[in-house]
KEFI-650714 format. One record per residue (C-alpha): chain; x, y, z. Coordinates in Angstrom, 3 decimals. Layout:
PT   c          X          Y          Z
PT   A          X          Y          Z
...
//
This chain:
PT   c          X          Y          Z
PT   A    147.588     13.336    137.947
PT   A    147.767     16.427    135.727
PT   A    148.165     19.983    137.045
PT   A    147.220     22.989    134.934
PT   A    148.312     26.613    134.776
PT   A    146.973     29.198    132.323
PT   A    149.266     31.391    130.263
PT   A    149.014     33.080    126.859
PT   A    150.438     33.035    123.341
PT   A    150.563     36.240    121.327
PT   A    149.065     36.733    117.885
PT   A    149.753     40.366    117.129
PT   A    148.535     42.263    120.200
PT   A    145.945     39.599    120.946
PT   A    146.681     37.248    123.851
PT   A    145.393     33.719    123.175
PT   A    144.899     31.434    126.227
PT   A    147.306     28.498    126.526
PT   A    146.856     25.626    128.992
PT   A    150.150     24.436    130.506
PT   A    149.725     20.834    131.687
PT   A    152.275     18.956    133.808
PT   A    152.267     15.181    134.251
PT   A    154.720     13.150    136.364
PT   A    154.778      9.395    135.853
PT   A    157.123      6.462    136.542
PT   A    159.673      5.821    133.820
PT   A    163.034      6.896    132.513
PT   A    164.045     10.266    133.947
PT   A    163.295     12.942    131.352
PT   A    161.645     16.314    130.929
PT   A    159.691     16.448    127.662
PT   A    157.915     19.533    126.250
PT   A    155.236     19.089    123.577
PT   A    152.819     21.470    121.874
PT   A    154.804     23.168    119.078
PT   A    157.410     24.914    121.276
PT   A    160.100     27.034    119.626
PT   A    163.750     26.919    120.655
PT   A    163.316     29.390    123.538
PT   A    160.451     27.307    124.953
PT   A    162.353     24.024    124.559
PT   A    165.267     25.514    126.455
PT   A    162.942     26.503    129.308
PT   A    163.200     22.947    130.666
PT   A    166.788     23.525    131.758
PT   A    166.037     26.993    133.140
PT   A    163.086     25.649    135.121
PT   A    165.092     22.709    136.465
PT   A    167.895     24.985    137.689
PT   A    165.461     27.576    139.123
PT   A    163.561     24.923    141.086
PT   A    166.824     23.494    142.442
PT   A    167.965     26.988    143.505
PT   A    164.607     27.424    145.265
PT   A    165.072     24.203    147.245
PT   A    162.894     21.917    145.129
PT   A    164.472     19.218    142.990
PT   A    162.672     17.341    140.250
PT   A    162.148     13.605    140.892
PT   A    163.906     11.052    138.641
PT   A    160.723     10.284    136.712
PT   A    159.283     10.958    133.284
PT   A    157.889     14.506    133.294
PT   A    155.734     15.654    130.388
PT   A    154.772     19.289    129.818
PT   A    152.002     19.860    127.282
PT   A    151.202     23.326    125.897
PT   A    147.637     23.213    124.633
PT   A    146.249     23.782    122.067
PT   A    148.924     21.653    120.450
PT   A    148.538     23.135    116.968
PT   A    149.265     26.727    118.095
PT   A    152.959     27.740    117.795
PT   A    154.478     28.695    121.178
PT   A    157.233     31.325    121.145
PT   A    159.130     33.230    123.810
PT   A    160.638     32.829    127.256
PT   A    157.480     33.820    129.150
PT   A    156.478     30.133    129.390
PT   A    159.161     29.543    132.050
PT   A    157.033     30.645    134.986
PT   A    153.810     28.767    134.121
PT   A    155.823     25.594    133.464
PT   A    157.566     25.954    136.845
PT   A    154.259     26.603    138.621
PT   A    152.632     23.568    136.995
PT   A    155.523     21.381    138.164
PT   A    155.413     22.858    141.669
PT   A    151.695     22.119    141.830
PT   A    152.284     18.545    140.685
PT   A    154.979     18.107    143.367
PT   A    152.726     19.564    146.093
PT   A    154.956     22.570    146.774
PT   A    152.002     24.913    146.315
PT   A    148.248     24.231    146.581
PT   A    146.811     23.425    143.168
PT   A    143.715     25.542    143.755
PT   A    145.945     28.588    144.460
PT   A    146.773     28.802    140.745
PT   A    143.182     28.691    139.525
PT   A    141.921     31.981    138.163
PT   A    145.370     33.335    137.271
PT   A    147.282     33.878    134.044
PT   A    151.022     33.416    134.616
PT   A    153.975     34.570    132.512
PT   A    157.610     35.367    133.210
PT   A    161.178     34.340    132.438
PT   A    163.217     32.472    135.031
PT   A    166.867     32.915    135.852
PT   A    168.961     29.981    136.992
PT   A    168.779     31.339    140.549
PT   A    164.991     31.382    140.577
PT   A    164.578     35.118    139.987
PT   A    161.931     36.416    137.609
PT   A    162.972     38.572    134.666
PT   A    160.924     40.985    132.545
PT   A    159.140     39.650    129.464
PT   A    157.248     41.428    126.718
PT   A    153.470     41.278    126.398
PT   A    152.487     41.648    130.062
PT   A    149.983     44.432    129.316
PT   A    148.062     42.498    126.583
PT   A    148.127     39.428    128.841
PT   A    146.699     41.449    131.746
PT   A    144.005     42.903    129.468
PT   A    143.054     39.399    128.321
PT   A    143.005     38.163    131.922
PT   A    140.798     41.079    132.947
PT   A    138.348     40.316    130.139
PT   A    137.955     36.766    131.489
PT   A    137.692     37.860    135.121
PT   A    141.093     36.369    136.007
PT   A    144.172     37.669    137.812
PT   A    147.774     37.681    136.598
PT   A    151.096     36.444    137.985
PT   A    154.134     38.234    136.528
PT   A    157.648     39.471    137.392
PT   A    157.847     42.342    139.858
PT   A    159.474     44.636    137.284
PT   A    156.406     44.192    135.045
PT   A    153.837     44.727    137.797
PT   A    153.195     48.409    137.102
PT   A    152.618     47.541    133.441
PT   A    150.002     44.921    134.383
PT   A    148.319     47.391    136.762
PT   A    147.097     49.431    133.753
PT   A    144.609     46.633    132.993
PT   A    142.347     47.954    135.769
PT   A    141.990     48.245    139.515
PT   A    139.778     45.147    139.686
PT   A    142.499     42.834    138.330
PT   A    144.244     40.717    140.971
PT   A    147.984     41.086    140.341
PT   A    150.755     39.050    141.967
PT   A    154.131     40.514    141.036
PT   A    157.192     39.009    142.716
PT   A    160.922     38.993    142.068
PT   A    161.555     35.272    142.653
PT   A    159.921     31.843    142.856
PT   A    160.456     31.724    146.627
PT   A    158.639     35.052    147.125
PT   A    155.818     33.789    144.909
PT   A    155.456     30.565    146.945
PT   A    155.413     32.579    150.179
PT   A    152.633     34.743    148.791
PT   A    150.533     31.826    147.536
PT   A    150.901     29.976    150.841
PT   A    150.105     33.106    152.860
PT   A    153.463     33.441    154.608
PT   A    154.539     36.792    153.084
PT   A    152.008     38.677    150.991
PT   A    153.131     41.021    148.220
PT   A    151.616     44.491    147.799
PT   A    149.622     45.141    144.640
PT   A    151.688     47.195    142.152
PT   A    150.447     50.582    140.997
PT   A    150.436     51.920    137.435
PT   A    153.255     54.298    136.538
PT   A    153.008     57.016    133.901
PT   A    155.811     59.103    132.447
PT   A    154.540     62.630    131.864
PT   A    156.242     64.677    129.169
PT   A    156.834     68.287    130.145
PT   A    156.318     70.870    127.369
PT   A    159.991     71.803    127.419
PT   A    161.123     68.220    126.866
PT   A    160.268     68.309    123.138
PT   A    162.097     70.288    120.428
PT   A    160.325     73.608    119.810
PT   A    159.385     75.278    116.537
PT   A    160.785     78.535    117.883
PT   A    164.218     77.194    116.859
PT   A    163.247     77.159    113.166
PT   A    164.204     80.347    111.326
PT   A    162.458     81.241    108.080
PT   A    160.730     78.424    106.151
PT   A    157.283     80.008    106.464
PT   A    155.790     77.681    103.852
PT   A    157.211     74.589    105.500
PT   A    155.995     75.681    108.941
PT   A    152.510     76.265    107.528
PT   A    152.499     72.839    105.837
PT   A    153.681     71.190    109.056
PT   A    150.807     72.828    110.948
PT   A    148.304     71.599    108.349
PT   A    149.768     68.098    108.486
PT   A    149.489     68.059    112.287
PT   A    145.932     69.395    112.282
PT   A    144.578     66.768    109.894
PT   A    146.966     63.864    110.444
PT   A    148.194     64.125    106.837
PT   A    151.269     62.484    105.329
PT   A    153.906     64.950    104.161
PT   A    157.005     64.937    101.960
PT   A    159.658     67.655    102.180
PT   A    162.104     68.111     99.291
PT   A    165.121     70.349     99.659
PT   A    168.916     70.557     99.679
PT   A    171.036     69.415    102.646
PT   A    170.883     71.779    105.606
PT   A    167.539     73.330    104.656
PT   A    165.954     72.194    107.930
PT   A    163.827     69.204    106.834
PT   A    164.855     66.915    109.692
PT   A    164.641     69.821    112.123
PT   A    161.035     70.486    111.116
PT   A    160.064     66.806    111.340
PT   A    161.562     66.456    114.825
PT   A    159.324     69.301    116.014
PT   A    156.069     67.796    114.788
PT   A    155.379     65.922    118.080
PT   A    155.521     69.243    119.951
PT   A    152.423     70.541    118.135
PT   A    150.400     67.317    118.135
PT   A    147.603     66.996    120.729
PT   A    148.135     64.719    123.757
PT   A    147.170     61.073    123.545
PT   A    143.649     60.027    124.461
PT   A    143.211     57.124    126.885
PT   A    142.331     54.742    124.035
PT   A    145.327     55.826    121.945
PT   A    147.657     55.472    124.931
PT   A    146.452     51.930    125.576
PT   A    146.789     50.878    121.929
PT   A    150.326     52.248    121.698
PT   A    151.382     50.681    124.989
PT   A    150.110     47.221    124.014
PT   A    152.262     47.294    120.873
PT   A    155.264     48.545    122.855
PT   A    154.666     45.812    125.431
PT   A    154.765     43.085    122.766
PT   A    157.998     44.619    121.432
PT   A    159.472     44.793    124.955
PT   A    159.885     48.575    124.812
PT   A    158.028     49.601    127.970
PT   A    160.781     50.777    130.307
PT   A    160.104     49.582    133.886
PT   A    156.443     49.071    132.986
PT   A    155.808     52.815    132.734
PT   A    153.428     54.154    130.090
PT   A    154.373     57.426    128.398
PT   A    151.954     60.083    127.146
PT   A    154.444     61.013    124.405
PT   A    153.310     60.234    120.868
PT   A    155.709     57.806    119.189
PT   A    158.298     59.314    116.875
PT   A    160.117     56.613    114.959
PT   A    162.974     57.466    112.598
PT   A    164.476     54.264    111.137
PT   A    167.701     54.414    109.112
PT   A    167.347     54.039    105.368
PT   A    169.147     50.683    105.535
PT   A    166.143     49.179    107.396
PT   A    164.830     45.903    106.010
PT   A    161.212     45.168    105.171
PT   A    160.791     43.115    108.361
PT   A    162.214     45.985    110.421
PT   A    159.876     48.529    108.855
PT   A    156.536     46.691    108.635
PT   A    157.177     43.810    111.013
PT   A    157.870     40.125    110.633
PT   A    160.937     38.031    111.236
PT   A    161.045     34.647    112.917
PT   A    158.639     35.640    115.702
PT   A    156.550     38.128    113.678
PT   A    157.361     41.124    115.856
PT   A    155.888     44.596    115.236
PT   A    157.935     46.821    112.937
PT   A    158.556     50.557    112.917
PT   A    155.207     51.185    111.197
PT   A    153.321     49.569    114.096
PT   A    155.546     51.107    116.773
PT   A    154.643     54.498    115.250
PT   A    150.900     53.798    115.654
PT   A    149.072     57.010    116.662
PT   A    152.346     58.853    116.186
PT   A    154.888     59.816    113.534
PT   A    157.008     57.672    111.227
PT   A    159.842     59.826    109.852
PT   A    161.728     58.539    106.816
PT   A    164.767     60.676    106.101
PT   A    166.633     60.293    102.792
PT   A    163.506     58.684    101.332
PT   A    164.935     57.517     97.948
PT   A    167.764     55.723     99.749
PT   A    165.288     53.173    101.160
PT   A    164.962     50.034     99.060
PT   A    161.991     50.445     96.672
PT   A    160.333     47.216     97.818
PT   A    160.672     48.327    101.455
PT   A    158.905     51.625    100.723
PT   A    156.172     49.890     98.744
PT   A    155.526     47.576    101.684
PT   A    154.148     50.650    103.494
PT   A    151.382     51.131    100.929
PT   A    148.952     48.806    102.708
PT   A    149.335     50.271    106.239
PT   A    149.177     53.808    104.803
PT   A    145.811     52.983    103.270
PT   A    144.192     50.662    105.818
PT   A    145.853     51.666    109.101
PT   A    147.010     48.124    109.905
PT   A    149.845     45.795    108.953
PT   A    148.915     42.216    108.074
PT   A    151.786     39.714    108.071
PT   A    150.920     36.337    106.568
PT   A    152.938     33.205    107.284
PT   A    152.403     29.540    106.456
PT   A    151.259     28.810    110.005
PT   A    150.022     32.215    111.172
PT   A    148.360     35.465    110.130
PT   A    149.244     38.367    112.389
PT   A    147.777     41.880    112.319
PT   A    149.208     44.949    114.063
PT   A    147.582     48.415    114.237
PT   A    149.625     50.831    112.098
PT   A    147.772     54.120    111.752
PT   A    150.780     56.409    111.689
PT   A    151.482     59.810    110.176
PT   A    154.207     59.545    107.552
PT   A    156.683     62.418    107.339
PT   A    159.378     61.980    104.694
PT   A    162.346     64.088    103.618
PT   A    164.644     63.879    100.618
PT   A    167.170     65.777     98.600
PT   A    166.033     66.878     95.132
PT   A    168.774     64.808     93.461
PT   A    171.706     62.527     94.228
PT   A    174.125     65.404     94.712
PT   A    171.459     67.236     96.699
PT   A    171.738     70.663     95.111
PT   A    169.380     70.557     92.101
PT   A    167.493     73.830     91.739
PT   A    169.770     75.693     94.137
PT   A    170.740     79.130     92.791
PT   A    174.335     79.243     91.570
PT   A    174.659     75.464     91.339
PT   A    174.786     73.446     88.136
PT   A    174.935     69.671     87.936
PT   A    177.003     67.956     85.246
PT   A    174.216     65.444     84.649
PT   A    171.579     68.144     84.340
PT   A    167.907     67.286     84.763
PT   A    168.651     63.565     84.587
PT   A    170.260     63.705     88.045
PT   A    167.019     64.824     89.700
PT   A    164.785     62.714     87.452
PT   A    166.604     59.447     88.101
PT   A    166.824     60.086     91.829
PT   A    163.157     60.973     92.265
PT   A    162.096     58.026     90.087
PT   A    163.260     55.663     92.840
PT   A    159.985     56.482     94.618
PT   A    157.091     54.613     93.021
PT   A    153.990     56.441     91.835
PT   A    151.544     54.400     94.010
PT   A    153.590     55.219     97.121
PT   A    153.807     58.903     96.232
PT   A    150.069     58.968     95.552
PT   A    149.451     58.256     99.244
PT   A    151.262     61.415    100.397
PT   A    148.866     64.344    100.893
PT   A    151.281     67.264    101.221
PT   A    154.448     67.751     99.168
PT   A    156.490     70.879     99.602
PT   A    159.813     72.302     98.503
PT   A    162.064     73.390    101.365
PT   A    164.635     75.844     99.958
PT   A    168.000     76.424    101.553
PT   A    168.261     79.135    104.196
PT   A    171.549     81.014    104.146
PT   A    173.380     82.344    107.157
PT   A    172.600     85.877    105.915
PT   A    168.877     85.105    106.011
PT   A    169.157     83.813    109.564
PT   A    171.134     86.801    110.777
PT   A    168.777     89.224    109.088
PT   A    165.543     87.611    110.295
PT   A    163.866     89.904    112.760
PT   A    161.927     88.784    115.824
PT   A    161.496     85.352    117.345
PT   A    159.611     82.671    115.473
PT   A    156.261     81.382    116.707
PT   A    156.585     78.740    119.405
PT   A    155.196     75.200    119.334
PT   A    152.776     76.040    122.146
PT   A    151.027     78.690    120.027
PT   A    150.799     76.417    116.990
PT   A    149.614     73.502    119.139
PT   A    146.590     75.534    120.296
PT   A    145.415     76.009    116.702
PT   A    146.059     72.352    115.921
PT   A    144.081     71.233    118.978
PT   A    141.157     73.494    118.052
PT   A    141.117     72.148    114.481
PT   A    141.203     68.553    115.684
PT   A    138.381     69.235    118.123
PT   A    136.241     70.504    115.238
PT   A    137.016     67.347    113.259
PT   A    136.239     65.023    116.131
PT   A    132.954     66.782    116.846
PT   A    131.973     66.663    113.165
PT   A    132.706     62.956    112.838
PT   A    130.908     62.206    116.112
PT   A    127.796     64.050    114.877
PT   A    127.973     61.956    111.689
PT   A    128.036     58.742    113.735
PT   A    131.779     58.037    113.384
PT   A    133.148     58.861    116.834
PT   A    136.225     56.615    116.414
PT   A    137.506     58.770    113.524
PT   A    139.663     61.563    114.951
PT   A    141.269     63.233    111.921
PT   A    140.347     64.133    108.358
PT   A    143.154     61.945    107.021
PT   A    141.590     58.850    108.620
PT   A    138.117     59.472    107.151
PT   A    136.937     57.162    104.334
PT   A    136.437     58.696    100.894
PT   A    132.648     58.377    100.926
PT   A    132.402     60.219    104.240
PT   A    134.769     63.055    103.303
PT   A    132.738     63.724    100.143
PT   A    129.603     64.206    102.250
PT   A    131.347     66.422    104.775
PT   A    133.188     68.674    102.317
PT   A    130.560     69.341     99.588
PT   A    132.614     71.940     97.659
PT   A    130.686     74.834     96.103
PT   A    130.473     75.470     92.357
PT   A    133.658     77.564     92.180
PT   A    135.626     74.961     94.136
PT   A    134.284     72.133     91.970
PT   A    135.293     74.028     88.849
PT   A    138.829     74.476     90.191
PT   A    139.038     70.808     91.121
PT   A    137.842     69.777     87.673
PT   A    140.450     71.943     85.951
PT   A    143.238     70.536     88.153
PT   A    142.049     66.949     87.642
PT   A    142.063     67.326     83.864
PT   A    145.331     69.236     83.625
PT   A    147.360     67.170     86.090
PT   A    145.547     63.837     85.647
PT   A    144.670     63.438     89.317
PT   A    143.802     59.916     90.422
PT   A    140.655     59.167     92.426
PT   A    142.809     58.780     95.555
PT   A    144.494     62.114     94.880
PT   A    141.114     63.808     94.483
PT   A    139.892     62.572     97.856
PT   A    143.161     63.474     99.566
PT   A    142.898     67.022     98.194
PT   A    139.412     67.206     99.725
PT   A    140.776     66.008    103.076
PT   A    143.543     68.617    103.126
PT   A    141.062     71.331    102.092
PT   A    138.754     70.291    104.933
PT   A    141.677     70.598    107.357
PT   A    142.543     74.063    106.026
PT   A    138.950     75.133    106.623
PT   A    139.080     73.715    110.153
PT   A    142.241     75.701    110.891
PT   A    140.492     78.817    109.647
PT   A    137.436     78.063    111.807
PT   A    135.205     77.766    108.735
PT   A    132.311     75.306    108.448
PT   A    132.406     75.452    104.649
PT   A    135.243     74.518    102.317
PT   A    135.801     77.443     99.960
PT   A    137.857     77.984     96.811
PT   A    140.955     79.315     98.692
PT   A    141.086     76.120    100.754
PT   A    140.890     73.975     97.606
PT   A    143.558     76.087     95.901
PT   A    145.989     75.765     98.816
PT   A    145.336     72.027     99.068
PT   A    146.074     71.637     95.353
PT   A    149.299     73.615     95.701
PT   A    150.519     71.129     98.316
PT   A    149.542     68.216     96.102
PT   A    151.311     69.436     92.975
PT   A    154.591     70.645     94.471
PT   A    156.371     67.417     93.607
PT   A    154.855     66.072     90.423
PT   A    151.154     65.733     89.649
PT   A    148.791     62.939     90.557
//
């Protein structure tokens, strides 16, 4: 007789159903797992055996076969422990077989029979909800599963014994409740701390309002990292859809602390030694990288030229399409990756090129060679490029009055984003939230520059050899500038300011 328990395998953030089948037959004592298991799944046999023994149930000296179907789908991760144990317990009669019908089970087992947290509980619960099924998971992951909806039956226990007691009706477990971590306004770094840098503050506001990528170039200590760290404080709060998308990626990566969802937009700042797999995803188990973990948030790359050129160029696809596609011989995995790129760099290797009173022995070659480490196609995808000059201690001491706070800037950003969302919704594109995410054909219809603006654009295109992508990104930034000004029409001043941001660090 064969007993079955449903679990899932993960392909990106998609949970694919897997049928765990247990068969006990006479023969030489052995526990065999088939169905393309990886090393962690193969080792589950010993964990399950020890956990069952600790729970008072020993395996019989017979040939036990565990099949993970479909057999041609690779199975990875420790979350197969629990469904394998439940299938064996059903085959041994320890729990009623019909008690497991209608549930998706996942969880890692300790040798003492306790259930440990595993990644992917939220996508698994969403998949179970879509099929009208419940979910069995570790107690620590219960609040994460509860976000799938109030109609989802959730059994979250801390051990196999507690799970058996619940299924047999001896000691029922309470349904877990969703937990959300709210970010107080004072928890984020505030723009009020930034002295001077009026141009950089303005560019940061424009970038936040339209979701634009931005590059800051300046000497060490100019405040580039300080400005980038304060971008989340002026971004609007996450919508329900954005929160769910982010949390599903974090769940797969195992980064949801105690199953609690946070309303804070992701801010990822990987070190410049990060590998390609770390940045865009991949590795043995094709996990999401920093680009996907920054989905609907900010990816900050400090010391931009210090990243390996091939690592930076691997971001070109997600910057353009909003998703990362990782192809393998036996799998093709896609992760959402619509992030806002904020980058910072020194103007040259020594960091002081262009600074008054400083002269480099290598001259212009120092800056030229350093900046050439960034490829043209990558740079072409950055909408706003600004110079961030050094601020001296004298300037800070002499600055009068307090700087504008993040709360004040955030109100203007929220109003500009509301105008964008309303405009896209009226045009039949309600899923587009920012100008930066709009396709080129749509932004051309929505901007429609007047004759003076077109003339200015034509002059800039001819003089600086703007690419087609650069032209459309100038239109997007100009549209954002008009939204910040509360204007329905894009005028010549908006085009001129957008061009100034585009040409601050080389043309094109």
